Structures are given as structure tokens and as C-alpha cells.
ROLO-625043 format. One line per 8 residues: their letters; for each residue z, x, y of N, C-alpha, C. Coordinates in Angstrom, 1 decimal. Example, Ala and Ser with C-alpha at 12.3 -4.5 7.8 and 13.67 -1.06 7.14 Angstrom:
REM ROLO-625043
AS> 7.8 13.2 -5.7 7.8 12.3 -4.5 7.8 13.2 -3.3; 7.1 12.8 -2.2 7.1 13.7 -1.1 7.9 12.9 0.0;
This chain:
REM ROLO-625043
VVFGAESG> 132.2 68.0 106.0 130.8 68.7 106.5 132.2 69.5 106.9; 132.1 70.5 107.8 132.7 71.5 108.4 131.9 72.3 109.3; 131.9 72.2 110.2 131.8 72.3 112.0 132.1 73.2 112.2; 131.5 74.4 113.1 132.5 75.8 113.6 132.6 74.9 115.1; 134.0 75.3 115.3 134.3 74.6 116.8 134.2 75.6 118.2; 133.8 75.2 119.3 134.2 76.5 120.0 134.6 75.8 121.4; 135.1 76.8 122.4 135.7 76.3 123.4 135.5 76.2 124.2; 133.8 75.7 124.7 132.5 75.2 125.7 132.3 73.7 125.4;
CFPDWMAP> 132.3 72.5 126.5 132.0 71.5 126.1 130.4 71.3 126.1; 129.1 72.0 125.7 128.0 71.8 125.8 127.3 70.7 125.5; 126.1 70.1 125.8 125.6 70.2 127.0 126.8 69.3 128.7; 127.9 68.6 128.0 127.9 67.4 128.7 128.8 67.6 129.7; 129.9 69.3 129.7 130.2 69.4 131.3 130.0 69.8 132.2; 128.8 70.0 132.5 128.0 70.3 133.7 127.6 69.2 134.3; 127.1 67.8 133.3 126.3 66.3 133.3 127.8 65.7 134.8; 126.9 64.4 135.0 128.0 63.7 135.9 128.9 63.2 134.9;
FGRSFCEG> 130.3 63.0 135.1 131.5 62.7 134.5 131.4 63.2 132.8; 130.8 64.3 133.3 130.8 65.1 132.0 132.3 66.1 131.9; 133.0 66.2 132.4 134.4 66.7 132.3 134.8 65.7 131.9; 135.0 64.8 132.7 136.2 63.6 132.1 135.6 63.0 130.9; 134.3 63.2 130.4 134.3 62.7 128.8 134.8 63.6 128.4; 134.4 65.3 128.4 135.4 66.1 127.5 136.4 66.3 127.3; 137.5 66.5 128.3 138.8 66.5 128.4 139.3 65.3 127.5; 138.8 64.1 127.9 139.7 62.6 127.5 139.3 62.6 125.7;
RFPKAGGE> 137.6 62.4 125.5 137.5 62.1 124.1 137.5 63.1 123.0; 137.8 64.3 123.5 137.9 65.7 122.3 139.5 65.5 122.2; 140.1 65.5 120.7 141.2 65.5 120.4 141.6 67.3 121.1; 142.7 67.2 121.9 143.6 68.1 122.0 143.7 69.3 120.3; 143.0 70.5 121.0 143.4 72.0 119.8 145.1 72.4 119.9; 144.7 73.0 119.2 146.5 74.1 119.0 145.6 75.2 120.2; 144.7 75.6 119.5 143.9 76.9 120.6 142.8 76.6 121.6; 141.7 77.2 121.8 140.8 77.8 122.8 139.7 77.0 122.5;
YRYINSGC> 139.7 76.1 120.9 138.3 75.9 119.9 138.9 74.4 120.1; 138.3 73.9 120.9 138.5 72.3 121.1 136.9 71.6 120.5; 135.9 72.0 121.0 134.5 71.3 120.7 133.3 71.7 120.0; 133.2 70.6 119.5 131.8 71.6 118.2 131.1 72.2 118.4; 130.7 72.4 117.4 129.2 73.6 117.5 128.4 73.2 116.2; 127.2 72.7 116.7 126.1 71.8 116.2 125.3 72.9 115.1; 125.5 74.1 116.2 124.6 75.0 115.3 125.3 75.5 113.9; 126.8 75.8 113.7 127.5 76.0 113.2 127.6 75.4 111.9;
WMGSAAAA> 127.5 74.7 110.8 128.0 73.6 109.8 127.7 74.0 108.5; 128.6 73.9 107.5 128.6 73.8 105.8 129.0 72.1 105.4; 128.9 72.2 104.0 129.2 71.2 103.4 128.3 71.1 102.6; 128.8 70.3 101.4 128.1 69.8 100.0 126.5 69.0 100.9; 125.9 69.1 99.5 124.8 68.7 99.9 124.5 67.1 100.1; 125.1 66.4 99.4 125.8 65.2 99.6 126.3 64.7 101.0; 126.8 65.4 101.2 127.8 65.5 102.6 126.8 65.5 104.0; 125.9 66.6 103.8 125.1 66.8 104.7 124.2 65.8 104.5;
FALLTDLA> 123.3 65.4 103.5 122.9 64.0 103.4 123.7 63.0 104.4; 124.4 62.8 104.5 124.7 61.5 104.1 125.2 61.5 106.0; 125.6 62.7 106.2 125.8 62.9 108.0 124.2 62.9 108.8; 123.4 63.5 107.9 122.3 64.0 108.6 121.7 62.3 109.0; 121.3 61.8 107.7 121.4 60.4 107.8 121.7 59.5 108.7; 123.1 59.1 109.2 123.8 58.9 110.3 123.2 59.4 111.4; 123.2 61.0 111.3 122.8 61.4 112.5 121.4 60.4 113.3; 120.7 61.0 112.4 118.8 60.5 112.3 119.1 59.0 113.2;
AYTPGRGV> 120.1 58.5 112.6 119.6 56.5 112.5 120.8 56.5 114.5; 121.7 57.7 114.5 122.6 57.5 115.8 121.7 57.7 117.0; 120.6 59.0 116.6 119.8 60.2 117.7 118.8 58.4 118.7; 119.6 58.7 119.8 118.6 57.1 120.4 116.8 57.8 121.0; 116.5 59.1 120.5 115.2 58.9 120.8 115.0 60.9 120.7; 113.6 61.0 120.7 113.2 62.6 120.7 113.6 62.4 122.5; 113.9 64.5 121.9 114.1 65.1 123.4 115.4 65.0 124.2; 116.2 64.9 122.7 117.9 64.9 123.4 118.8 65.9 122.4;
DDQQVVSH> 119.2 66.4 123.5 119.6 67.6 122.7 120.6 67.4 121.4; 120.9 68.0 120.2 121.2 68.1 119.0 123.1 68.1 119.2; 123.1 68.9 119.8 124.5 69.8 120.7 125.2 68.0 121.0; 124.2 67.4 122.0 125.4 66.4 122.4 125.4 65.0 121.6; 124.0 65.1 120.5 124.2 63.8 119.6 125.6 63.7 118.5; 125.2 65.2 118.2 126.8 65.5 117.7 127.6 65.4 118.1; 128.1 65.8 119.6 129.2 66.4 120.1 129.8 64.3 120.2; 128.4 64.0 120.6 129.1 61.8 121.4 129.4 61.4 119.5;
YYVRAASS> 128.9 61.8 118.4 128.8 61.2 117.3 130.0 61.2 116.9; 130.4 62.5 117.1 132.2 62.7 116.6 133.2 62.3 117.3; 133.2 61.9 118.3 134.0 61.4 119.0 134.3 59.8 119.3; 132.8 59.4 118.7 132.9 57.7 118.6 133.3 57.0 116.9; 133.0 58.6 116.1 133.3 58.4 114.8 134.4 58.8 114.2; 135.4 59.1 115.1 136.5 59.4 114.5 136.5 60.4 113.8; 135.3 61.1 114.0 135.5 62.5 112.7 135.5 62.0 111.3; 135.1 61.1 111.0 135.6 60.4 109.4 134.7 61.7 108.7;
QFVLDRNA> 133.5 61.8 109.1 132.4 62.5 108.4 132.9 63.4 108.3; 133.5 64.7 109.2 133.3 66.2 109.4 134.7 66.0 109.9; 135.1 67.5 109.6 136.2 68.2 110.5 135.5 69.5 111.5; 136.1 69.7 111.9 136.4 71.2 112.4 136.6 72.5 112.5; 135.9 73.2 112.6 137.3 74.3 112.4 137.5 74.9 113.6; 138.7 74.7 114.2 139.4 74.9 115.5 140.2 76.8 115.1; 139.7 76.7 114.2 140.6 78.9 114.4 139.6 79.5 113.7; 138.7 79.2 114.1 136.9 79.6 114.0 137.2 81.3 112.8;
T> 137.5 80.0 110.9 138.2 80.8 110.4 136.6 81.2 109.7;
């Protein structure tokens, strides 16, 4: 599954210790697009189903922002299930 990347680390950046989380946990990028954009993704049906199943199990409960869930899953799972399009292609 390929996710779009963006220059902002939403919603963590404004949270307590969010800036250090964003700067310390996300891999450095060659350009300005370093952070995941959970609203822009594509992949095969099988890969998407597997990822969404894992994300549902990983999500702590209702009322949690999808961007935050996907971002935290990405940095903890070592991105083995998906990659970022850091060039905005």
C-alpha cells in the first residue's frame, strides 16, 4: 500500500511532546514530504484489506483520529506493510 506524504505532522505536532515524537520517530526524507497522509493511499485489495484489518486491531477505541492511528502504526511497525510517496508523484 502506498500512502501520500506531507510536510506536516498532524495531529501530533501540537500535542505535548508531539514535536519530539514527529522529529524523532519519522525517517528523514530527501525533501519536505516526510510525514504520512492517511487521507491519500492506494494498493491492491488484498494489501489494503490486510492493512485495514491490522489498523482496526491497533486502534485503541472510538474517537481517535485516523491520521494519528496510521502515523503511530507506521513508525511502530517499521512500515513493513506500506511505503510513503515522498516525492508527491
